[in-house]
C-alpha positions in Angstrom: 296.8 166.6 13.9 293.7 165.8 11.8 290.3 165.6 13.4 287.0 163.8 12.8 283.6 164.5 14.3 281.6 162.0 16.3 278.1 162.7 14.8 276.3 161.5 17.8 278.1 163.7 20.3 279.7 166.5 18.3 283.1 165.8 19.7 286.1 166.7 17.5 288.5 163.8 17.9 292.1 163.5 16.7 292.6 160.6 14.3 295.6 159.4 16.3 294.8 159.1 20.0 296.7 157.7 22.9 296.5 154.1 24.1 297.7 153.5 27.6 298.4 149.7 27.8 302.1 150.3 28.5 302.5 153.8 29.9 302.3 152.4 33.4 305.7 150.9 32.8 307.2 154.4 32.4 308.5 156.5 35.2 306.5 159.5 36.4 309.0 161.8 34.5 308.7 159.7 31.3 305.0 159.7 31.5 304.8 163.4 32.1 307.0 164.1 29.1 304.9 161.9 26.8 301.6 163.4 28.0 302.8 167.0 27.7 304.1 166.3 24.2 300.8 164.6 23.2 298.8 167.6 24.4 301.1 170.1 22.5 300.7 168.1 19.3 296.9 168.1 19.5 296.3 164.6 20.7 293.0 165.0 22.5 291.6 161.4 22.8 292.9 159.1 25.5 291.8 155.5 26.3 292.2 154.6 29.9 292.0 150.8 29.8 295.5 150.6 31.1 297.7 147.8 32.4 298.5 149.4 35.7 296.7 151.7 38.2 299.4 154.4 38.4 298.5 155.5 34.9 295.6 157.4 36.3 297.7 159.5 38.6 300.0 160.3 35.7 297.0 161.7 33.8 295.7 163.5 36.9 299.1 165.3 37.3 299.4 166.1 33.6 295.9 167.2 32.6 294.0 168.4 35.7 294.4 172.0 34.6 293.3 171.3 31.0 290.8 168.6 31.7 288.1 170.3 29.5 290.4 170.1 26.5 291.0 166.3 26.6 288.6 163.4 26.1 288.8 160.3 28.2 287.5 156.8 27.6 287.0 155.2 31.0 286.0 151.5 31.2 283.3 150.3 33.5 284.6 146.8 33.9 288.3 147.4 34.0 289.3 147.2 37.7 292.5 147.7 39.6 292.0 146.5 43.1 295.4 144.8 43.0 297.1 147.7 41.2 297.1 145.9 37.9 294.4 145.4 35.2 291.5 143.1 36.0 288.2 142.4 34.3 284.8 142.2 35.9 281.1 142.5 35.4 280.4 142.9 39.1 278.6 146.2 39.8 280.1 146.8 43.2 283.7 146.2 42.0 283.0 148.5 39.0 281.7 151.2 41.2 284.8 151.1 43.5 287.1 151.1 40.5 285.5 154.0 38.8 285.5 156.1 41.9 289.2 155.4 42.4 289.9 156.3 38.8 288.1 159.6 39.1 290.0 160.5 42.2 293.3 159.7 40.7 292.4 161.5 37.4 291.4 164.6 39.4 288.2 164.9 37.5 284.5 165.0 38.2 283.3 163.7 34.8 283.9 161.0 32.2 283.6 161.8 28.5 282.9 158.3 27.3 281.9 155.7 29.9 282.5 152.3 28.3 280.8 149.0 28.8 284.1 147.2 28.9 285.3 144.3 26.8 282.2 142.2 26.2 282.7 139.3 23.8 280.2 136.7 25.0 276.4 137.0 25.2 276.5 135.6 28.7 278.7 138.5 29.8 276.3 141.0 28.4 273.5 139.4 30.3 275.5 139.6 33.5 276.3 143.2 32.8 272.7 144.0 32.3 271.1 142.0 35.0 273.8 142.3 37.7 273.6 146.1 38.1 276.6 147.2 36.1 274.6 148.7 33.3 272.3 150.4 35.7 275.2 152.0 37.5 276.6 153.3 34.3 273.3 154.7 33.2 272.8 156.3 36.6 276.2 158.0 36.2 275.0 159.3 32.9 271.7 160.6 34.4 273.8 162.4 37.1 276.0 164.0 34.4 279.2 162.3 35.5 279.3 160.2 32.3 278.6 162.3 29.2 278.4 159.5 26.7 278.3 155.7 26.5 280.7 153.5 24.7 281.3 149.8 24.2 284.5 147.8 23.7 284.3 144.4 22.1 286.2 142.1 19.7 283.1 140.3 18.3 280.9 141.8 15.6 277.8 139.8 16.6 278.0 140.9 20.2 278.7 144.5 19.2 275.7 144.5 16.9 273.5 143.2 19.8 274.6 146.0 22.1 274.2 148.6 19.3 270.6 147.5 19.0 269.9 149.1 22.4 270.7 152.5 20.9 272.8 153.4 23.9 276.2 153.4 22.3 277.8 156.6 21.0 281.3 155.1 20.5 282.5 151.6 19.7 286.0 150.5 20.5 286.9 147.6 18.2 290.0 145.8 17.0 290.7 146.6 13.4 293.7 145.6 11.3 294.3 143.6 8.1 295.0 140.4 10.0 291.7 140.4 11.9 289.6 141.6 9.0 291.1 138.7 6.9 290.5 136.1 9.7 294.1 135.9 10.9 295.0 136.3 14.6 293.6 135.9 18.1 290.8 138.4 17.7 289.9 137.6 14.1 286.2 137.2 15.0 283.5 137.2 12.4 283.9 137.0 8.6 285.2 139.9 6.6 281.7 140.7 5.5 280.4 140.7 9.1 283.1 143.0 10.2 282.6 145.4 7.4 278.9 145.5 8.0 279.6 146.5 11.6 281.8 149.4 10.4 279.2 150.5 7.9 276.5 150.4 10.6 278.5 152.6 12.8 279.0 155.1 9.9 275.3 154.9 9.1 274.2 155.5 12.6 276.8 158.1 13.5 278.5 155.8 16.1 282.2 156.6 16.1 284.8 153.8 16.2 288.0 154.0 18.2 290.4 151.4 17.1 292.4 149.1 19.4 295.0 146.5 18.4 295.8 148.4 15.2 299.1 146.5 15.0 297.7 143.2 16.3 299.8 143.5 19.4 302.9 144.2 17.2 302.6 141.0 15.3 301.9 142.7 12.0 305.1 144.7 12.2 307.5 141.8 11.8 307.6 139.1 9.1 308.4 136.4 11.6 305.2 137.1 13.6 302.9 138.4 10.9 300.2 135.8 10.0 300.9 136.7 6.4 304.6 136.1 6.6 305.2 139.7 5.5 305.7 142.8 7.7 303.5 145.9 7.5 304.5 149.2 9.0 302.8 151.3 11.7 301.8 153.9 9.2 300.2 151.4 6.8 298.2 149.8 9.7 297.1 153.2 10.8 296.0 154.2 7.3 294.2 150.9 6.8 292.1 151.4 10.0 291.4 155.1 9.3 290.0 154.1 5.8 287.3 152.0 7.3 283.8 153.4 7.6 282.9 154.8 11.0 286.5 155.0 12.3 287.3 158.3 14.0 290.6 157.5 15.8 293.2 154.8 16.3 294.7 154.3 19.7 298.1 152.7 19.5 299.9 152.0 22.8 302.3 154.6 23.9 305.0 154.1 26.6 307.0 157.3 26.2 307.6 160.4 24.2 309.7 158.6 21.6 306.9 156.2 20.8 304.5 159.1 20.2 307.0 161.1 18.1 307.4 158.1 15.8 303.6 157.5 15.6 302.8 161.2 14.9 305.3 161.0 12.0 302.4 159.6 10.2 301.2 163.1 9.3 304.5 163.9 7.6 304.8 160.5 5.9 304.5 160.2 2.1 301.5 158.5 0.5 303.8 155.7 -0.5 304.8 155.1 3.2 301.1 154.9 4.1 300.1 152.7 1.1 298.8 149.3 2.4 298.2 147.9 -1.1 300.7 145.1 -0.3 297.9 143.4 1.7 296.3 142.6 -1.7 299.0 140.1 -2.3 298.0 138.0 0.7 294.3 138.8 1.1 292.0 135.7 1.1 290.2 134.7 -2.0 286.9 136.0 -0.7 288.4 139.5 -0.5 289.2 139.6 -4.2 287.1 142.0 -6.2 286.0 144.1 -3.2 287.0 147.7 -2.9 288.6 148.5 0.5 288.8 152.2 -0.3 292.6 152.2 -0.3 292.8 154.6 -3.3 295.8 152.8 -4.7 294.2 153.3 -8.1 294.8 157.0 -7.8 295.3 159.3 -9.6 292.3 158.8 -11.8 292.7 160.4 -15.2 289.1 161.7 -15.0 289.7 163.1 -11.5 287.3 160.7 -9.7 288.0 159.9 -6.0 287.4 156.2 -6.6 287.7 155.1 -3.0 285.2 157.7 -1.8 282.7 157.0 -4.6 282.8 153.3 -3.6 282.4 154.0 0.1 279.4 156.2 -0.4 277.8 153.6 -2.7 278.4 150.8 -0.2 277.1 152.9 2.7 274.0 154.0 0.7 273.2 150.3 -0.2 273.6 149.5 3.5 270.9 152.0 4.4 273.0 155.2 5.2 270.6 158.0 4.2 273.3 160.6 4.3 275.6 158.7 1.9 273.6 159.7 -1.2 273.7 163.3 -0.2 277.5 163.1 0.3 277.9 161.5 -3.1 275.9 164.2 -4.8 278.3 166.9 -3.4 281.3 165.2 -5.1 282.8 167.3 -7.9 283.5 164.2 -10.0 281.0 161.3 -9.9 281.0 157.7 -11.2 279.3 159.0 -14.4 282.5 160.9 -15.2 284.4 157.6 -15.7 286.0 157.4 -19.1 286.6 153.6 -18.8 290.3 154.0 -19.5 291.0 151.0 -17.2 293.8 152.7 -15.2 292.1 151.9 -11.9 291.5 148.2 -12.9 295.2 147.8 -13.7 296.4 149.3 -10.5 293.9 147.7 -8.0 295.7 145.2 -5.8 292.4 143.6 -5.0 291.5 142.9 -8.6 288.3 145.0 -8.4 286.6 145.8 -11.6 286.4 149.5 -10.9 285.2 150.4 -14.4 282.3 148.1 -14.0 281.7 149.5 -10.5 281.6 153.0 -11.8 278.8 152.0 -14.3 276.9 150.3 -11.5 277.3 153.2 -9.1 276.3 155.8 -11.8 273.1 153.8 -12.5 272.4 153.5 -8.7 272.6 157.2 -8.0 271.2 158.2 -11.4 274.3 160.2 -12.4 
């Protein structure tokens, strides 16, 4: 497992976490085997917006003894009064649901208490004015909820809630389809979405990624909006390359699913290379670096993707980005203008020109 740090909380989070949308379909024995294997492999971040209530008892049985070593996202707005997932902004319903979840999970605390699935300004108003947010904040004051998160599919709404300064973790849907305006949750332009990711990086708000495979649609040519299939590993790498992203949360039903997903760490760079999306990216994506590093290896030893990322973050107001850039062994000024990166870039980015621009911006 590889880990990244949430700068606002200090939590060390595995880059592949555990989504629970389908584990409720597993038997108790299947779920126990999957959760035991996850823990053994260093998976420490678990999203609990599940499809069915019995998921919580599965976790309670598996992790009660090691609760302090795992991190839970619990959603204040996902409710299970009928045994299956439901959505609400009603404060009383949320309170009942959270109390039931805590009992089933056999825990007295929540690591990340999430404002759940807000996509409309009107829903945010209901959440604030109807008592749901007050309940969440009270749980934080009492020490039951350690940190606050938000799940959303809409950049503009996410930005609005981030403006409150409350959010330590954002759960957002990131994949090539949505970023290029293809699919049910392809909300906001590519630039709007990237600005959200950069803001999270700038402010230290971690991003946990949902719908990394677009509900599986990206994995088959017949359902992919591009008419071409991607692989799980390419989708995972794509999301992890975005600013602010700490972890991806693919849905896991059983141990076999998890074994396949964790194969990501042993996969070759070629198996993770998502440069194919350059062949079907929209015209407005041309010439923009997506930090894929398909241009590597640079003959001058420059990490071109990282140099670009620090530049973009610095221009967006990230005060730490310039410091990070200065620690690089090879900087934009080391570019020898050989054109290797330009020839290899699937997005037709003029990286040689970018290196000149970046060197001038940072002064070296």
